[in-house]
C-alpha positions in Angstrom: 129.5 60.1 179.1 128.1 57.0 177.4 129.4 56.5 173.8 128.8 53.8 171.5 131.7 51.8 170.2 131.6 50.6 166.6 128.7 50.8 164.0 127.0 48.1 162.8 125.6 46.7 159.4 123.8 49.2 157.1 120.6 48.3 155.8 120.0 48.8 151.8 118.3 51.3 149.9 119.1 53.1 146.6 122.4 54.2 147.7 123.1 51.4 150.1 122.7 53.4 153.0 120.1 54.1 155.6 119.8 53.1 159.3 121.9 50.1 160.7 120.2 46.7 161.6 119.4 46.5 165.3 121.5 49.5 166.5 119.5 52.3 167.4 122.2 54.7 168.4 123.1 55.1 164.8 121.9 58.3 163.0 120.1 58.5 159.8 122.1 59.2 156.8 122.4 62.9 155.7 121.5 64.4 152.4 125.0 65.3 151.5 126.1 61.9 152.4 123.5 60.6 150.2 124.6 62.8 147.3 128.2 61.6 147.9 127.2 58.0 147.6 124.9 58.6 144.8 127.6 60.4 142.6 129.8 57.4 143.0 127.0 55.0 142.0 125.8 56.8 139.1 129.1 57.4 137.8 129.8 53.9 137.5 126.3 53.4 135.9 126.8 56.4 133.5 130.0 55.2 132.0 128.5 52.4 129.8 130.1 51.0 126.8 128.0 49.8 123.9 129.2 46.4 123.0 127.5 43.5 124.8 128.7 43.0 128.2 131.4 40.4 128.6 130.3 37.3 130.7 133.3 34.9 130.4 134.5 32.9 127.7 132.4 30.8 125.4 131.2 27.3 126.6 132.5 24.1 125.3 130.3 22.3 122.7 127.4 20.4 123.6 126.1 17.1 122.7 123.0 17.4 121.0 120.4 15.5 119.1 121.0 17.9 116.3 124.7 16.8 115.7 125.5 18.3 112.6 125.7 21.7 113.8 126.2 21.1 117.5 129.3 23.0 117.8 127.6 26.1 116.5 123.8 26.0 117.0 123.6 24.4 120.6 120.8 22.2 121.7 117.1 23.0 121.0 114.3 23.0 123.2 110.3 23.7 122.7 107.5 24.5 125.2 104.4 23.6 123.3 100.9 24.8 124.7 97.5 24.2 123.5 94.3 24.9 125.1 90.7 24.0 123.9 88.8 23.1 126.9 88.3 26.3 128.9 85.9 26.5 132.0 82.7 28.4 131.4 82.0 31.2 130.6 85.2 31.4 128.3 84.6 30.0 124.9 86.0 26.5 123.9 88.3 26.3 120.9 88.5 23.3 118.5 91.9 23.4 116.8 94.5 24.5 119.5 95.3 21.2 121.1 95.5 19.5 117.6 97.9 22.5 116.5 100.1 22.1 119.4 100.5 18.1 119.0 101.3 18.7 115.2 103.8 21.4 116.0 105.5 19.5 119.0 105.9 16.4 116.5 107.4 18.4 113.6 109.7 20.2 115.8 110.9 16.8 117.4 111.1 14.7 114.3 112.4 17.0 111.7 114.5 19.6 113.7 115.7 17.6 116.8 114.0 19.7 119.5 113.5 18.4 123.1 109.8 19.1 123.6 107.6 19.7 126.5 103.9 19.4 125.7 101.3 21.1 127.8 97.6 20.8 126.5 94.2 21.4 128.2 94.4 20.1 131.9 98.2 20.2 132.1 98.3 23.8 130.6 97.9 25.9 133.7 99.5 29.1 134.7 101.6 27.4 137.4 102.9 24.6 135.1 103.6 27.0 132.2 105.7 29.5 134.2 107.2 26.6 136.4 108.6 25.1 133.1 109.9 28.5 131.9 111.7 28.8 135.3 113.1 25.2 134.8 114.8 26.5 131.5 116.8 29.0 133.6 119.2 26.3 134.9 118.6 23.8 132.0 119.7 26.1 129.1 123.3 27.0 128.3 124.4 30.1 126.4 124.5 28.3 123.2 121.1 27.0 123.5 117.7 27.7 121.8 114.1 27.9 123.0 111.1 27.9 121.1 107.7 28.7 122.9 104.5 27.9 121.0 101.1 28.9 122.6 97.5 28.2 120.9 94.7 29.5 123.1 92.8 32.4 124.1 94.5 35.9 124.4 93.2 39.0 126.0 94.2 42.7 125.8 93.6 45.8 127.9 94.2 48.5 125.2 94.2 51.5 127.7 97.2 50.0 129.6 98.9 48.6 126.5 98.8 45.0 128.2 98.2 41.7 126.6 97.6 38.3 128.3 97.6 34.7 127.4 94.7 32.5 129.1 95.7 29.2 130.5 93.2 26.6 131.5 92.6 27.7 134.9 91.9 31.4 133.9 88.2 31.4 134.7 87.8 34.8 133.1 89.7 37.4 131.2 90.4 39.2 134.4 91.6 36.1 136.3 94.7 36.2 138.5 95.7 33.0 136.5 96.1 34.9 133.3 99.7 35.4 132.0 100.8 38.7 130.9 103.2 39.8 128.4 105.2 41.4 131.3 105.4 37.9 132.9 106.9 36.2 129.7 109.4 39.2 128.9 110.7 39.0 132.6 111.2 35.3 132.3 112.9 35.4 128.7 115.2 38.2 129.9 116.7 36.2 132.4 117.4 32.9 130.2 121.0 32.2 129.2 119.7 30.9 126.0 121.1 32.6 122.8 117.9 32.5 120.8 114.4 32.4 122.1 111.5 32.3 119.8 107.8 32.8 121.0 105.2 31.6 118.5 101.7 32.9 119.5 98.6 31.7 118.0 96.1 33.9 120.0 94.1 37.2 119.8 95.9 40.3 120.7 99.5 38.6 120.5 101.1 41.9 119.2 101.1 43.2 122.7 104.5 41.5 123.0 106.2 43.2 120.1 107.9 46.4 119.9 108.0 48.7 116.8 111.3 48.8 114.9 112.5 50.4 111.7 114.2 47.6 110.3 112.8 44.0 109.9 114.9 40.9 109.9 116.3 39.7 106.4 114.7 37.2 104.3 116.7 34.8 102.2 119.7 35.5 104.1 123.4 34.8 102.8 126.0 32.9 104.6 127.3 36.2 106.3 123.9 37.1 107.8 123.3 33.5 109.0 126.8 33.4 110.6 126.1 36.8 112.4 122.4 36.1 113.6 123.6 32.6 114.6 125.8 34.1 117.5 123.7 37.3 118.3 121.3 36.8 121.1 117.6 37.1 120.0 114.3 37.4 121.8 111.7 37.5 119.0 108.1 36.7 118.5 106.0 35.4 115.6 102.4 35.9 116.1 99.3 35.2 114.2 97.9 38.7 114.4 98.8 42.1 115.9 95.9 43.6 118.2 93.0 42.0 116.4 91.1 38.6 116.9 92.4 35.5 114.9 90.5 32.6 113.6 90.1 29.5 115.3 89.3 27.1 112.1 91.3 26.6 108.9 92.8 24.2 106.4 93.0 20.4 107.6 91.7 21.0 110.9 94.2 23.6 112.0 94.0 27.3 112.5 95.1 29.1 109.5 98.3 30.4 111.3 99.2 26.9 112.6 98.5 25.5 109.1 100.9 27.8 107.4 103.6 27.1 110.1 103.5 23.6 109.5 103.6 23.8 105.8 106.6 26.2 106.1 108.4 23.7 108.6 107.9 20.8 106.6 108.6 22.3 103.3 111.9 23.9 104.2 114.9 22.3 102.3 118.0 24.5 103.5 120.2 22.9 106.3 120.2 26.2 108.3 117.6 29.1 108.0 116.4 31.9 110.1 112.9 32.4 111.6 112.4 35.6 109.6 112.9 33.5 106.5 110.4 30.7 107.7 108.1 33.8 108.3 108.3 35.9 105.3 108.7 33.1 102.7 106.2 30.9 104.1 104.0 31.9 107.0 103.1 35.5 106.1 102.2 34.7 102.6 100.2 31.7 103.5 98.3 33.3 106.2 97.5 36.5 104.1 96.1 34.4 101.2 93.7 32.5 103.5 92.5 35.1 105.9 92.1 38.8 107.1 94.7 38.2 109.8 97.9 40.3 109.8 100.8 38.1 111.2 103.6 39.7 112.8 107.4 38.8 113.5 109.5 41.2 115.4 111.8 41.4 118.5 110.0 41.1 121.8 110.1 44.4 123.6 112.1 44.7 126.9 113.5 41.1 126.5 117.4 41.6 126.0 117.1 41.0 122.3 120.5 42.4 120.6 119.8 41.8 116.8 120.2 38.2 116.4 117.6 35.9 114.8 116.4 32.2 115.8 118.3 30.0 113.6 116.6 26.4 112.7 118.7 23.5 111.7 117.1 20.7 109.9 117.8 17.3 111.6 118.5 15.5 108.3 121.2 18.3 107.1 124.7 16.8 106.7 127.7 18.4 108.4 129.0 19.4 105.0 125.9 21.3 104.2 125.9 23.3 107.3 129.5 24.1 107.1 129.0 25.3 103.6 126.5 27.8 104.7 128.3 29.1 107.6 131.7 29.5 105.7 130.1 31.6 103.3 130.6 34.7 105.9 133.5 37.1 104.7 136.4 37.9 106.8 135.5 41.2 108.1 133.4 42.9 110.8 130.6 40.2 110.6 133.0 37.2 111.1 134.5 39.3 114.1 131.2 40.1 115.5 130.1 36.5 115.3 133.4 35.4 117.2 132.8 38.2 119.8 129.1 37.2 120.3 130.2 33.5 120.6 132.8 34.8 123.4 135.7 33.6 121.3 137.6 36.8 121.9 141.0 35.3 120.9 139.6 34.7 117.5 137.6 37.9 117.2 140.9 40.2 117.9 142.8 39.3 114.6 139.6 39.8 112.6 139.0 43.1 114.2 142.6 44.3 113.6 142.6 43.3 110.0 139.0 45.1 109.5 140.0 48.1 111.6 143.1 48.6 109.7 141.1 48.3 106.3 139.1 51.3 107.8 136.0 49.7 109.5 135.2 51.9 112.4 132.8 49.3 114.0 135.7 47.1 114.2 137.9 49.6 115.6 135.3 50.3 118.5 135.0 46.5 119.3 138.8 46.3 119.2 139.0 49.1 121.7 136.5 47.5 124.1 138.4 44.2 124.1 141.6 46.2 124.9 139.6 48.0 127.6 138.2 44.9 129.3 141.3 42.4 128.4 139.2 40.1 126.3 141.3 37.9 124.1 144.2 40.4 124.3 146.2 42.0 127.3 144.3 44.8 128.9 145.7 48.0 127.6 143.7 51.2 128.4 146.0 53.4 126.1 145.3 51.2 123.2 141.7 51.2 123.8 141.8 55.1 123.8 143.5 55.1 120.6 141.0 52.7 118.9 138.0 54.4 120.3 139.5 57.8 118.9 139.9 56.2 115.5 136.3 54.8 115.6 134.9 58.0 116.6 136.8 60.2 114.0 135.5 57.9 111.5 131.9 58.6 112.7 131.2 55.7 114.7 129.0 57.0 117.7 129.7 54.2 120.2 133.3 54.9 119.7 132.6 58.7 120.7 130.8 57.5 123.8 133.4 55.1 124.8 136.1 57.6 124.4 134.3 60.0 126.3 133.9 57.5 129.2 137.5 57.1 129.1 138.1 60.7 129.6 135.6 60.8 132.5 137.2 57.9 134.3 140.7 58.9 133.4 141.5 55.4 132.0 144.1 55.4 129.4 144.2 59.1 129.2 144.4 62.2 131.6 140.7 62.8 133.2 139.2 65.7 131.4 135.4 66.1 131.9 135.4 68.8 129.2 136.3 66.2 126.6 134.0 63.9 127.9 131.0 66.1 127.6 131.9 67.1 124.2 132.2 63.4 123.3 129.0 62.4 125.0 127.2 65.2 123.1 128.4 63.9 119.6 127.3 60.3 120.5 124.0 61.6 121.7 123.4 63.9 118.5 124.2 60.9 116.5 121.4 59.0 118.1 123.8 57.0 120.5 121.3 56.2 123.4 124.4 55.7 125.9 125.8 58.9 124.9 122.5 60.7 125.7 122.5 59.0 129.4 126.2 59.8 130.0 125.7 63.5 129.1 122.5 63.6 131.2 124.6 62.4 134.3 127.1 65.4 133.7 124.0 67.6 133.7 122.6 66.0 136.8 125.8 66.5 138.9 126.7 69.7 137.2 130.3 68.5 136.1 131.7 70.7 133.2 127.9 72.0 132.5 125.6 74.0 134.9 123.5 71.6 137.0 120.4 71.3 135.3 117.9 68.5 136.5 115.4 69.3 133.6 118.2 68.8 130.9 119.3 65.7 132.6 115.6 64.4 132.6 115.3 65.1 128.9 118.5 63.2 128.0 117.7 60.4 130.4 114.3 60.0 128.7 116.0 60.1 125.1 118.4 57.2 126.3 115.4 55.2 127.8 113.4 55.7 124.7 116.5 54.7 122.5 116.7 51.5 124.2 119.2 52.2 126.8 118.3 50.3 129.8 120.8 52.4 132.1 119.2 55.5 130.9 115.7 54.0 132.1 117.2 53.6 135.5 118.8 57.1 135.7 115.3 58.4 134.6 113.6 56.3 137.2 116.0 57.7 139.8 115.1 61.2 138.7 111.3 60.4 139.5 112.3 58.9 142.7 114.0 61.8 144.0 111.8 64.5 142.3 114.7 65.9 140.3 113.5 67.9 137.4 110.1 66.2 137.7 107.4 65.8 140.4 108.3 63.0 142.7 106.4 59.9 141.6 107.3 56.4 143.1 104.9 54.7 140.7 106.8 56.1 137.8 110.1 55.4 139.2 108.9 51.8 139.8 107.8 51.5 136.3 111.2 52.6 134.9 113.3 50.4 137.3 111.0 47.5 136.2 111.5 48.2 132.5 115.4 48.6 133.1 115.5 45.4 135.1 113.8 43.3 132.5 116.1 44.8 129.7 118.9 43.5 131.8 120.3 46.5 133.8 121.6 45.1 137.2 121.3 48.5 138.9 117.7 48.8 137.8 117.0 45.5 139.5 118.9 46.5 142.5 116.7 49.8 142.8 113.6 47.7 142.0 114.5 45.5 144.8 114.7 48.4 147.2 111.3 49.5 146.4 109.9 46.1 147.4 112.4 46.1 150.3 111.2 49.5 151.7 107.4 49.2 150.5 107.9 52.4 148.7 105.2 52.7 145.8 104.4 48.9 146.2 103.4 46.4 149.0 106.6 45.7 150.9 107.8 42.3 149.7 111.0 40.8 151.1 110.7 37.8 149.0 110.5 40.0 145.7 113.3 42.1 147.1 115.5 39.1 147.6 114.9 38.0 144.0 115.7 41.3 142.7 118.9 42.0 144.7 120.1 38.5 143.7 119.4 39.3 139.9 121.4 42.3 140.4 124.3 40.6 142.1 124.4 38.0 139.5 124.7 40.7 137.1 127.8 41.9 138.8 126.2 44.8 140.5 128.1 45.2 143.8 125.4 47.2 145.4 122.9 44.4 144.7 125.4 41.8 146.4 125.7 44.2 149.4 121.9 44.5 149.7 121.3 40.7 149.1 123.9 40.2 152.0 121.9 42.5 154.3 118.7 40.3 154.0 120.8 37.2 154.8 122.1 38.9 157.7 118.9 40.2 159.0 117.1 37.1 158.3 114.5 39.0 156.0 112.8 37.0 153.3 115.3 34.2 153.7 116.7 32.2 156.7 119.4 34.2 158.4 122.9 33.1 157.3 126.1 34.7 158.2 128.2 32.6 155.9 126.1 33.8 153.0 126.2 37.3 154.4 129.9 37.3 154.6 130.3 35.9 151.0 128.1 38.6 149.7 129.7 41.4 151.4 133.0 40.2 150.2 131.8 40.2 146.8 130.3 43.7 147.2 133.7 44.9 148.6 135.8 43.4 146.0 133.3 44.8 143.4 134.2 48.2 144.5 131.2 48.9 146.8 132.7 50.7 149.9 129.8 49.9 152.3 130.4 46.2 151.5 133.9 46.5 152.9 132.6 48.2 156.1 129.9 45.6 156.5 132.3 42.9 156.1 134.7 44.6 158.5 131.8 44.5 161.1 131.4 40.8 160.6 135.1 40.3 161.4 134.8 42.6 164.4 131.8 40.6 165.8 132.6 36.9 164.6 129.7 36.7 162.6 130.0 34.2 159.9 134.0 34.4 160.1 136.4 34.0 162.7 136.9 37.2 164.8 139.7 39.1 163.7 140.3 42.8 164.7 143.1 43.3 162.2 141.0 42.1 159.3 138.3 44.4 160.6 140.6 47.4 160.7 141.8 46.5 157.1 138.4 46.5 155.8 137.5 49.7 157.5 140.4 51.5 156.1 139.7 50.2 152.6 135.8 51.6 153.1 137.1 54.8 154.3 139.8 55.3 151.7 136.9 54.7 149.3 134.7 57.4 150.7 132.4 55.5 153.0 132.1 57.8 156.3 130.9 54.8 158.5 134.1 53.1 157.7 136.0 56.1 158.6 134.1 56.3 161.8 134.6 52.5 162.8 138.4 52.7 162.1 138.5 55.8 164.2 137.1 53.8 166.9 139.7 51.2 166.6 142.5 53.8 166.7 140.9 55.3 169.7 140.4 52.0 171.8 143.4 50.1 170.4 141.5 47.4 168.9 143.2 45.9 166.1 145.6 48.7 165.7 147.8 50.7 168.1 145.8 53.0 170.3 146.5 56.6 168.8 144.0 59.4 169.6 145.9 61.4 166.9 144.7 59.0 164.2 141.1 58.7 165.7 140.8 62.4 165.3 141.1 63.1 161.4 139.1 60.1 160.9 136.3 61.0 162.9 136.4 64.7 161.4 136.5 63.0 157.8 133.3 61.1 158.6 131.5 63.8 160.5 132.2 66.0 157.6 130.8 63.3 155.3 127.5 63.4 157.3 127.9 60.5 159.8 126.3 61.6 163.0 128.2 58.9 165.3 131.4 60.4 164.2 130.5 64.0 165.1 129.3 62.6 168.5 132.8 60.9 169.0 134.7 63.8 167.8 132.8 66.0 170.3 133.9 63.3 172.9 137.4 63.9 172.0 137.1 67.7 172.5 135.0 67.2 175.6 137.9 64.9 177.2 141.2 66.5 175.6 142.2 63.3 174.1 144.5 63.8 171.0 143.6 67.5 171.2 143.4 70.6 173.4 140.4 70.4 175.4 137.6 72.5 174.1 134.1 72.2 175.6 132.4 74.8 173.1 133.6 72.7 170.3 132.3 69.5 171.9 129.1 71.2 172.5 128.9 72.3 168.8 129.6 68.6 167.5 127.2 67.1 169.9 124.5 69.7 168.6 125.3 68.6 165.0 125.0 64.9 165.8 121.9 65.5 167.9 120.1 67.6 164.9 121.2 64.7 162.4 119.1 62.2 164.8 121.9 60.6 167.1 120.1 60.3 170.5 123.5 59.6 172.2 124.7 63.1 171.1 121.4 64.6 172.3 122.2 63.0 175.6 125.7 64.3 175.7 124.7 67.8 174.7 122.2 68.2 177.7 124.9 66.6 180.0 127.6 68.9 178.8 125.7 72.2 179.6 
């Protein structure tokens, strides 16, 4: 009557649930269990708030070469690339290296940039991408990065793909080419406040996205203050999707000449890249060529509406302060403080502005009360402010109020109210409202379940710029809900969401690499993506990253790291992280053996709805491990887990009925439970069923 004791570590997938590592007795997860876990995961993903995520308080001021404005503008870095000497059969260029040298000099001498110059032989794909990776640790949240590229470009129009050709690209099809996707992925992960890519090559427009409103030329102090603190990822390119000229005035390309003229001629102490472009570069290029230069946000890069701000090295502190002080006290000033993560100073500004009737300030203030940013956390006050914003026509306020009703946070839970508010927000073109409404249709809460409607709403959210909507849309394609199952499409959407900063999208993309669905299996890529998800405070990503350390897959086995990551997942509300951490305490993997601690963690997981946690806690009660032996306690825990789709729990419950432990002996009920577990793939239960006949 052999029966397995505890249940081991769960390997990751989209839901964080599959077969365990190295324990063949464990049954596969049932569909009903997946739905339960999926609902919990998506509920967390669905209730999104529209102001930028909080990532801690503002960094302290940094010593920079640009000292007049160091407290506000941060440090400035530039990666400058120029390639003339391409390998045959790629045509040679004649001005790219000269352009790069001149740009590097003016950025360093007049604007205080710390420059890295890569030209010709040094401008390889590896060195370019390695330098961008270096900036991941070098740059702080207040810093600025400019990347200048002069060289050949290439485009695949049918796939909407654009590429730079570094010096080691032997053809346009070379694996050494650098795609726009390579760049946007790298830029999205940088901590820097502003990143500006300046591309003087053919087909540079492939990095841009179409937008309805362009940045402001000749900004006033209020606009400067706002854009200074709002995160930006923008590109200034010499053309859209057309060839551009190599030669021009003074031995430079037309575009580089215009850019140098604008940088050397600017007299303002602070000015934006949009001012540089519209008042200088665009006009000069148009007057000397047929090129159509472009200045726009980079698509899928995490841009939230700021603009790159140049600071002239010779400007005095008084000049800089005069420009910045022109921002009026109101929403823009509050938003600037908020974006700088100076929440304590943002709160009184938002209060004053909200009291004067600005619904945006009310919404932001509500979010600060919701999260405890700069003020004591108060869900009731957050609800009141969201309602005020919504009543005044602020769609994000309606979305956030709906999320409060859905979560029962600061107000009684009411999915009817949530549905109505999400619909109001969505109808007002709020992408998060559409995504949240789509979730209600997906799970059939308050509205009839309708995967097709959910799909439409998720697509609208994704197209509207909501990265979480792209994740949810990808999930529909993965499961085949409302659309034909398509791993390739799911993969593309998860990548888009991850590149735009959605941690759940990174986790799901990592799972595809982990399992080899829709793409070649790659544990190294999975590790990187799970880490990115975990760093983005996605508890599921931490759990899955912990599993790779536990299994030694894609990384050296390290139980200490495993324990740390499972703890982070558990503390982040992911129930299976608690189960997995409990198992480490049970088996003394990376932590001292402690059955009491294991039992506590299994209980925490079980209370949060994890069937495996209930199964393991039931086994502890059955055997007296870490708790007093009590069959009566084990029985309901096994039943709860069995009803939740855990085959091992059904087998164990059958054993109690067969032996009469904690309940009247009932061999028929035992056989029924063994059959249920056996049908779910539990080999032990199959043996027990045969033996009990």
